[in-house]
DOLUM-369044 format. One line per 3 residues: number of its first residue (from 0); their letters; for each residue x, y, z of N, C-alpha, C. Coordinates in steps of 0.05 Angstrom, whole numbers, plus 32768, in hexadecimal, padded with zeros to 4 digits. Layout:
N
NUM> a> X Y Z X Y Z X Y Z ~ ...
end
This chain:
246
0> mdn> 82CC 7B0F 7741 82AF 7B0E 7742 82A4 7B0E 775D ~ 8296 7B22 775F 8283 7B22 777D 8278 7B02 7786 ~ 827F 7AFF 779A 827B 7AE6 77A9 8257 7ADB 77A4
3> tvk> 824B 7AEE 77A8 822B 7AED 77A6 8223 7AE4 7786 ~ 822F 7AF6 7774 8230 7AF1 7755 8236 7AD7 7752 ~ 824E 7AD3 775C 8259 7AB6 7754 824E 7A9E 775B
6> rta> 823D 7AA2 777A 822B 7A8E 7782 8213 7A8C 7774 ~ 8207 7AA4 776B 81F4 7AA2 7758 81EE 7A8E 7744 ~ 8208 7A9F 7738 8209 7A8E 771E 8210 7A71 771B
9> ecs> 8219 7A66 7735 8221 7A4E 773A 8204 7A3A 773E ~ 81F6 7A4B 7747 81D9 7A3D 7751 81C7 7A34 773D ~ 81D0 7A20 7729 81BF 7A16 7716 81AB 7A01 7720
12> stl> 81B0 79F0 7737 81A4 79E1 773B 8190 79E8 7754 ~ 8177 79E4 7756 8162 79EB 776A 815A 79D6 7777 ~ 8146 79DC 778F 813D 79CD 77A4 812C 79BA 7792
15> hgq> 8127 79BF 7778 8111 79AE 7769 811B 799C 7757 ~ 8137 79A1 7756 8142 798A 774A 814B 796F 7752 ~ 815C 7960 7745 8161 7943 774D 8170 7943 7764
18> gtg> 8176 792B 776A 817F 792A 7784 8199 7933 7788 ~ 81A3 7941 77A2 81B8 7951 779E 81C8 7944 77B9 ~ 81CE 792E 77C1 81DD 791C 77D4 81D2 7915 77EE
21> pvv> 81DA 790B 77FB 81CE 7901 7815 81BD 7911 782B ~ 81A5 7908 7834 8199 7912 783F 81A4 7914 785C ~ 81A7 792A 7867 81B1 7930 7883 819B 792D 7896
24> phk> 81A2 792C 78B0 818E 7925 78C6 817B 7944 78CC ~ 8167 793D 78CE 8155 7958 78D2 815B 7969 78E5 ~ 8159 7981 78DF 815D 7992 78F8 8143 79A5 78F8
27> sgg> 8134 799D 790B 8118 79AA 7906 8115 79C5 7915 ~ 8128 79C5 792E 8122 79E2 7939 8138 79F5 792B ~ 8145 79EC 7920 815C 7A04 7918 814E 7A1B 7904
30> vga> 8142 7A15 78F4 813A 7A28 78DC 8120 7A34 78E9 ~ 810D 7A2B 78FB 80F7 7A39 7907 8102 7A4C 791F ~ 8115 7A47 792C 8123 7A5D 793D 812A 7A6E 792F
33> lcd> 8139 7A69 791C 8145 7A7E 790B 8130 7A93 78FF ~ 8120 7A89 78F7 810C 7A9C 78ED 80F7 7AA7 7901 ~ 80F8 7AA1 7915 80EC 7AAA 792F 8102 7AC7 793A
36> hdk> 811E 7ABC 7939 8129 7AD1 7944 812C 7AE7 7931 ~ 8127 7AE1 7917 812C 7AF1 7904 8113 7B06 7900 ~ 80FA 7B00 7905 80E6 7B0A 7906 80E7 7B1C 7921
39> gmm> 80E8 7B14 7935 80EB 7B23 794E 8101 7B3C 7948 ~ 8119 7B37 7942 812D 7B49 793B 8120 7B5E 7928 ~ 8115 7B57 7910 8108 7B6B 78FC 80F1 7B7C 7903
42> lef> 80DF 7B71 7914 80CB 7B82 7922 80D7 7B97 7932 ~ 80EC 7B8E 7944 80F6 7B9F 795B 8106 7BB5 794A ~ 8116 7BA7 7938 8120 7BBE 7927 8113 7BD5 7919
45> sgv> 80FD 7BCD 790E 80E6 7BE2 7902 80DF 7BF3 7919 ~ 80D6 7BE4 792E 80CA 7BF4 793F 80DC 7C0F 794E ~ 80F9 7C05 794F 810A 7C19 795C 8111 7C2D 7946
48> cvr> 810C 7C25 792C 810F 7C3E 7914 80F9 7C4C 7916 ~ 80E6 7C46 791D 80CA 7C57 791B 80D2 7C69 7935 ~ 80D1 7C5D 794B 80D1 7C6D 795F 80EC 7C84 795D
51> rlg> 80FF 7C7F 7954 8117 7C8D 794E 8111 7CAE 793B ~ 8102 7C9C 7927 80FA 7CB4 7914 80E5 7CC1 791C ~ 80D3 7CBD 792F 80BF 7CCD 793E 80CA 7CE3 794B
54> rhl> 80EA 7CDB 7956 80F0 7CF1 7966 80F9 7D14 7958 ~ 80F7 7D0D 793C 8104 7D21 792E 80E9 7D34 7928 ~ 80E1 7D4A 7938 80CC 7D57 7932 80C5 7D5E 7914
57> plk> 80D8 7D63 7905 80D2 7D6C 78E8 80C6 7D50 78DB ~ 80CC 7D39 78E2 80CA 7D21 78D2 80AE 7D14 78E5 ~ 80A3 7D23 78F9 8094 7D0C 790D 8078 7D0E 78F8
60> ffl> 806C 7D25 78F4 8055 7D25 78E5 8058 7D10 78C7 ~ 806A 7D14 78BC 806F 7D03 789C 8072 7CE5 78A4 ~ 807C 7CDD 78C0 807C 7CC4 78C5 8062 7CB1 78C1
63> slf> 804D 7CC2 78CA 8033 7CBD 78C4 802A 7CB2 78B2 ~ 8037 7CBC 789D 802F 7CBA 7875 803E 7CA0 7874 ~ 8056 7C9B 787D 8066 7C89 7876 806C 7C68 7884
66> qhv> 805B 7C70 789E 805E 7C5B 78B0 8055 7C3F 78A5 ~ 803A 7C40 7898 8030 7C2C 788E 8040 7C17 787C ~ 804F 7C2C 786D 8061 7C1E 7857 807B 7C11 7868
69> lda> 8084 7C21 787E 8096 7C15 7888 808F 7BF9 7899 ~ 8074 7BFA 78A7 806D 7BE3 78B1 806A 7BC8 789F ~ 8059 7BD1 7887 8058 7BC0 7871 8071 7BAE 7869
72> nvl> 8084 7BC2 7863 80A1 7BB7 785A 80AB 7BA5 786C ~ 80B0 7BA6 7886 80BC 7B95 7894 80AC 7B7E 7898 ~ 809A 7B7C 789B 8085 7B61 7894 8089 7B53 787C
75> kei> 8087 7B62 786A 8095 7B55 784D 80B1 7B46 784D ~ 80BE 7B5A 785C 80DB 7B4D 785E 80DB 7B33 7873 ~ 80D2 7B33 7888 80CF 7B1A 7899 80C4 7B03 788C
78> ekd> 80AE 7B09 787A 80A5 7AF1 7867 80BC 7AEA 7852 ~ 80CB 7AFB 7846 80DC 7AF1 7833 80F3 7AE4 783D ~ 80FF 7AEA 785B 8115 7AE0 7868 810B 7AC3 7871
81> rli> 80F4 7ABF 7876 80E5 7AA8 787F 80EB 7A93 7864 ~ 80E0 7A9A 784D 80E2 7A8B 7834 8100 7A86 782F ~ 810D 7A98 7833 812A 7A93 782D 8137 7A7E 7841
84> meh> 8130 7A7C 785A 8141 7A70 786C 8134 7A50 786A ~ 8118 7A50 7861 810B 7A36 7861 8118 7A2A 784C ~ 811A 7A36 7831 811E 7A26 781D 813E 7A1F 7820
87> aat> 8150 7A2F 782C 816C 7A29 7836 816B 7A13 7847 ~ 8159 7A0F 7857 815B 79F9 786E 8155 79DE 7863 ~ 8141 79E1 784B 813A 79CC 7837 8152 79C0 782B
90> gfe> 8160 79D6 781E 8178 79CB 7812 8189 79BF 7824 ~ 818F 79CB 7839 81A1 79C1 784E 81A0 79A1 7857 ~ 8180 799D 785D 817C 7982 7865 817D 796F 784F
93> rgm> 8179 7979 7833 8184 7968 781B 819D 7965 781A ~ 81AE 7970 7823 81C8 7969 7824 81D9 7975 780F ~ 81CA 798A 7807 81D2 79A4 77F3 81EA 79B0 77FF
96> drt> 81FE 79B9 77ED 820E 79CD 77F2 8206 79E4 77F6 ~ 820A 79FA 7803 81FE 7A15 7805 8205 7A22 77EF ~ 8218 7A26 77E0 821A 7A2F 77C8 820B 7A23 77AE
99> ava> 81F9 7A0A 77B3 81E9 7A02 779F 81CB 7A0E 77A2 ~ 81C6 7A1E 77BD 81AC 7A28 77C0 81AB 7A3D 77A9 ~ 8198 7A3E 779A 818A 7A4C 7785 8182 7A6C 778A
102> vde> 819A 7A7B 7790 8193 7A95 7793 817C 7AA1 7782 ~ 8184 7AA2 7767 8176 7AAA 7754 8157 7AA3 7753 ~ 8153 7A8A 775D 8137 7A81 7759 812C 7A8B 7778
105> lfe> 8137 7A8F 778D 812E 7A99 77A5 812A 7ABB 77A2 ~ 813B 7AC3 7793 8135 7AE2 778E 811B 7AE0 777F ~ 8111 7AD2 7769 80FB 7AD1 775A 80E3 7ACD 776A
108> rtk> 80E7 7ABE 7781 80D1 7AB4 7793 80C7 7ACA 77A2 ~ 80DD 7AE0 77AE 80DC 7AEF 77BC 80CE 7B05 77AF ~ 80C8 7B09 7795 80B6 7B1D 7788 8098 7B17 778E
111> gid> 8094 7AFD 778F 8074 7AFB 7792 806D 7B05 77B1 ~ 8080 7B06 77C6 8078 7B15 77DD 8076 7B38 77D8 ~ 8088 7B3F 77C6 8088 7B5A 77BD 806F 7B62 77AD
114> eef> 8062 7B4E 77A1 8048 7B55 7792 8034 7B56 77A9 ~ 802E 7B46 77BB 801D 7B50 77D0 8024 7B6C 77DE ~ 8037 7B6C 77E4 803E 7B85 77F4 803B 7B9E 77DE
117> irk> 8040 7B9E 77C9 8035 7BB5 77BA 801B 7BB6 77B7 ~ 8009 7B9D 77B0 7FEC 7B9A 77AF 7FDF 7BAD 77CA ~ 7FE6 7BA5 77E0 7FDA 7BAD 77FB 7FE2 7BCA 77FA
120> lst> 7FF4 7BD3 77F2 7FFF 7BF4 77F4 7FF6 7C06 77DB ~ 7FF1 7BFF 77C8 7FEB 7C10 77B3 7FD3 7C19 77B3 ~ 7FCE 7C37 77B4 7FB8 7C44 77B8 7FB7 7C5D 77A9
123> plv> 7FA5 7C71 77A7 7FA5 7C82 7793 7FBC 7C98 77A0 ~ 7FC6 7C99 77B4 7FDD 7CA4 77BF 7FF0 7C9D 77BA ~ 7FF8 7C80 77B5 8011 7C79 77B1 8014 7C65 779B
126> tie> 8028 7C62 778D 8029 7C51 7773 8045 7C42 777C ~ 8047 7C2C 776F 805C 7C19 777C 8065 7C0D 775E ~ 807A 7C12 7752 8089 7C07 773C 80A6 7BFA 7743
129> vry> 80A7 7BE0 774C 80C3 7BD9 7757 80D5 7BD8 7741 ~ 80EA 7BE0 7744 8105 7BE3 7730 8119 7BD1 773C ~ 8114 7BB6 773A 8125 7B9C 7745 8141 7BA2 7735
132> edf> 8144 7BB1 7727 8165 7BB9 771C 8171 7BC6 772F ~ 8165 7BD4 773F 8171 7BE6 775A 817F 7BD6 776B ~ 8171 7BBC 7772 817A 7BB4 778B 817D 7B93 7789
135> aei> 8176 7B8B 776F 8181 7B6F 776F 8193 7B64 7779 ~ 81AD 7B6E 7777 81C5 7B65 7784 81C5 7B68 779E ~ 81B9 7B79 77AC 81B9 7B7A 77C7 81A8 7B67 77D1
138> rkk> 8191 7B60 77C7 817B 7B4E 77D2 818D 7B31 77CE ~ 8198 7B2E 77BA 81A4 7B14 77B8 81B9 7B12 77C9 ~ 81C9 7B22 77D5 81DF 7B24 77E5 81D1 7B1D 7803
141> riv> 81BA 7B25 7808 81AB 7B28 7821 81A5 7B07 781D ~ 8198 7AF6 7806 8193 7ADF 780A 81AA 7ACC 7810 ~ 81C4 7AD7 7804 81D7 7AC3 780B 81E0 7AC1 7825
144> sfv> 81DC 7ADB 7832 81E3 7ADC 7850 81D0 7ACE 7861 ~ 81B7 7ACA 7856 81A0 7AB7 7868 81A7 7A99 7865 ~ 81B0 7A93 7849 81B5 7A79 7842 81CE 7A73 7851
147> dmv> 81E3 7A83 7856 81FD 7A7C 7867 81F3 7A77 7884 ~ 81E2 7A8B 788E 81DC 7A83 78AD 81C9 7A6C 78AC ~ 81B9 7A66 78A0 81AC 7A4D 789F 81C1 7A2E 789E
150> fdv> 81CD 7A31 788B 81E6 7A23 788C 81F9 7A19 78A4 ~ 81FA 7A31 78A9 8214 7A37 78C5 8201 7A2C 78DC ~ 81EE 7A35 78E1 81DF 7A2A 78FB 81D4 7A10 78FC
153> mgk> 81CB 7A08 78E4 81C1 79EE 78E6 81D7 79DA 78DD ~ 81EC 79E0 78D5 8205 79CF 78D6 820C 79CD 78F3 ~ 8204 79D9 7909 820F 79D5 7926 81F6 79D0 793A
156> wed> 81D9 79CF 7928 81C9 79CC 793D 81BE 79B5 794A ~ 81BC 79B7 7964 81B1 79A1 7971 8193 79A9 7981 ~ 8185 7998 797E 8167 799E 7985 8168 79A1 79A4
159> vls> 8174 7997 79AD 8176 7995 79CF 817B 79B1 79DB ~ 8190 79BE 79C7 8192 79D5 79D2 8181 79F0 79CE ~ 8186 7A08 79DC 8176 7A22 79D4 8182 7A2F 79BB
162> fad> 8171 7A3B 79B1 817D 7A4C 799A 8196 7A5E 79A0 ~ 819A 7A67 79B4 81AC 7A76 79C0 81C8 7A68 79C0 ~ 81C2 7A4B 79CB 81DE 7A3C 79CF 81E2 7A30 79B3
165> nvk> 81CF 7A2B 79A3 81DB 7A27 7989 81E2 7A39 7979 ~ 81DB 7A4D 797B 81EA 7A66 7970 8208 7A69 7979 ~ 820A 7A6C 7990 8220 7A6D 799F 8239 7A55 7997
168> nty> 822D 7A3F 7991 823B 7A24 7985 823E 7A2A 796B ~ 8237 7A3B 795D 823C 7A3D 793F 824B 7A59 7938 ~ 8247 7A70 7948 8259 7A8B 7941 8268 7A97 795D
171> aek> 8281 7A9F 7957 828C 7AB5 796B 8274 7AC6 796A ~ 8271 7AD5 7988 825D 7AEB 7987 8264 7B05 7973 ~ 827A 7B09 796D 827E 7B21 795C 8278 7B17 793A
174> nfr> 8278 7B01 793B 8278 7AF5 791D 8252 7AF7 7914 ~ 8242 7AEE 7930 8227 7AEE 7932 8220 7B07 792F ~ 822B 7B1D 793A 821F 7B3D 793C 8228 7B42 791C
177> evl> 823D 7B3B 7911 8240 7B48 78F8 822E 7B3A 78E8 ~ 8222 7B21 78E6 820B 7B17 78DA 81F7 7B25 78DA ~ 81F1 7B29 78F0 81D5 7B36 78F8 81D6 7B53 78EA
180> rev> 81F0 7B62 78F0 81F0 7B7F 78DF 81F1 7B7B 78C7 ~ 81FA 7B6F 78BB 81FF 7B67 789A 81E0 7B62 7891 ~ 81CF 7B52 7899 81B3 7B4F 7891 81A6 7B65 7896
183> lhl> 81A7 7B76 78A8 8198 7B89 78AE 81A3 7BA8 789F ~ 81BD 7BA6 7899 81C9 7BB7 7889 81BA 7BB6 786B ~ 81BC 7B9F 7861 81B4 7B94 7840 8199 7BA2 7844
186> yni> 8188 7B99 7858 8168 7B9D 7855 816C 7BBE 7852 ~ 8178 7BCB 7860 8178 7BE9 7865 8179 7BF2 7840 ~ 8196 7BE7 783B 819D 7BEF 7823 8182 7BEF 7808
189> etr> 8175 7BD8 7811 8162 7BD0 77F7 8148 7BDF 7804 ~ 8140 7BE2 7818 8129 7BF7 781F 812F 7C18 7814 ~ 8148 7C1E 7816 8151 7C31 7809 8149 7C37 77E8
192> mls> 8153 7C27 77DE 8155 7C1C 77BD 8137 7C19 77B9 ~ 8128 7C0D 77C8 810E 7C07 77C8 80FA 7C22 77C6 ~ 8103 7C36 77D7 80F5 7C55 77D8 80F8 7C58 77BA
195> hsf> 8108 7C56 77A7 8107 7C63 778D 80F0 7C55 777B ~ 80E4 7C41 7788 80CA 7C35 7776 80B0 7C41 777E ~ 80B2 7C50 7790 8099 7C5C 7799 8097 7C7A 7794
198> tff> 807D 7C7D 778D 807A 7C9D 7780 805E 7C9B 7797 ~ 8061 7CB1 77A6 804A 7CBC 77BC 8040 7CD7 77AD ~ 8028 7CDA 77B1 801D 7CF6 77AA 800E 7D07 77C6
201> gpa> 800A 7D1B 77C4 8008 7D2C 77DC 801F 7D33 77EE ~ 801C 7D38 7806 802F 7D45 7815 8047 7D2D 7819 ~ 8044 7D11 7816 8056 7CFF 7818 8069 7CFF 77FF
204> grv> 805C 7D08 77ED 8071 7D08 77D3 808A 7D1B 77D6 ~ 8083 7D39 77E4 8093 7D48 77E5 80AA 7D4A 77F7 ~ 80A5 7D31 780C 80B5 7D32 781D 80C4 7D13 781F
207> kdl> 80BE 7D06 7809 80C5 7CE8 7807 80DF 7CE2 7808 ~ 80F5 7CF5 77F8 8112 7CEE 77F8 8122 7CFC 780E ~ 8114 7D0A 781D 8124 7D19 7833 811D 7D02 784C
210> fse> 8106 7CF4 7846 80FC 7CE1 785D 810B 7CC9 785B ~ 8117 7CC6 783D 8121 7CAC 7838 813D 7CAF 7847 ~ 814B 7CBF 783E 815E 7CC6 7849 8167 7CC4 7867
213> klf> 8154 7CCE 7876 814E 7CD4 7896 814E 7CAF 789F ~ 813A 7CA5 788F 8134 7C8B 7894 814A 7C78 7893 ~ 815A 7C7B 787F 8173 7C69 787E 8183 7C6B 788B
216> atm> 8187 7C85 7897 81A4 7C8A 78A8 819A 7C83 78C1 ~ 8180 7C84 78CA 8178 7C73 78E2 8176 7C59 78E4 ~ 8170 7C4D 78CC 816D 7C35 78CD 818E 7C23 78CE
219> ekt> 81A4 7C35 78BE 81BF 7C2A 78C5 81C5 7C2C 78E1 ~ 81BC 7C41 78F1 81CB 7C44 790C 81B5 7C2D 791B ~ 819E 7C29 791B 818E 7C15 7925 8198 7BFA 791F
222> aed> 819E 7BF3 7907 81AA 7BD8 78FE 81C4 7BD4 790F ~ 81D7 7BE3 7917 81ED 7BE1 792E 81E6 7BD8 7947 ~ 81CF 7BEC 794E 81C5 7BE3 7971 81B8 7BD0 796B
225> iaa> 81A8 7BC4 795D 8197 7BAF 7962 81A7 7B92 7956 ~ 81BB 7B93 7943 81CF 7B7E 7945 81D9 7B76 7961 ~ 81E6 7B90 7973 81F1 7B8A 7987 81DD 7B81 7996
228> eyt> 81CC 7B8B 799C 81B1 7B85 79B2 81AE 7B65 79AF ~ 81A6 7B5E 7998 81A1 7B45 7995 81B9 7B2E 7997 ~ 81CC 7B37 7993 81E5 7B2D 7999 81EC 7B25 79B4
231> rkv> 81E6 7B3B 79C2 81EB 7B39 79E1 81D1 7B25 79EE ~ 81BB 7B25 79E2 81A7 7B18 79EB 81A9 7AF7 79EA ~ 81B9 7AF4 79CF 81C6 7AD6 79CD 81DB 7AD0 79E0
234> ydd> 81EF 7AE1 79DF 8208 7AD6 79ED 8206 7ADE 7A0A ~ 81F2 7AE7 7A15 81ED 7AED 7A30 81D9 7ADC 7A3D ~ 81CF 7AC8 7A2A 81BA 7ABA 7A33 81BE 7AA6 7A45
237> kgg> 81AE 7AA1 7A5C 81B3 7A8E 7A72 81A1 7A79 7A72 ~ 8193 7A77 7A5A 817D 7A64 7A5B 8163 7A6E 7A5C ~ 815D 7A88 7A56 8143 7A97 7A5A 8138 7A97 7A3B
240> plv> 811D 7A9D 7A37 8112 7A93 7A1D 8118 7AAE 7A09 ~ 8132 7AAE 79FB 8133 7ABF 79EA 8120 7ABC 79D5 ~ 8120 7AA2 79CA 8103 7A97 79B7 80FC 7A7B 79C5
243> arr> 80E8 7A74 79BD 80DE 7A5C 79CB 80EC 7A47 79C6 ~ 80F2 7A39 79DD 8107 7A26 79DF 80F5 7A0A 79DD ~ 8109 79F5 79D2 8105 79E2 79CC 8106 79C7 79DE
end
């Protein structure tokens, strides 16, 4: 059985249930720093993708038709990531095992963020009917990736250390790079699948499929580059402000 599916099936208890074990010391800085890091990485990732797409002259005009969707999509994702990480952090602080974090419940809660995204983007020129069956398992895998990251980092977190030093105390460099690459890769797959939920009218409708394929290829290449860059920022850190230090 796929590990994500197995973990999802086992998550019968939620954060709203009864006592789940001893409360561990509060790790106040950990989840906030992780959320800040994720936000910075996702915004840079999206910006680099847009700049790279803009270099392809055949797509440059059509980029203007889709960029507002790309911008809204990454902001939606940052909001979902924060929801997931804060939920996982609460579980950690209550002494829960990571496998007890309710992945299905989190998946359902992310739909509320999707609904706001749809409301803002729906116009006479675009309709959106989200087909969750297309990407439900991919999103759940991404949820599990963030839950694991939160439990890994908060399990080692010391408020007196910088974000970079806490990460270095948690992961070998190559492992942290792989964690970042995986969350970006899963985001890319979900974005590609989500494109099937959009119906564009006018010029955008005629090039949507071509644009989606080029977008996915660009996102995958950029994921490798951004994961490597952000890993270097952490592991080359000599005390500078990667994120606000505490």
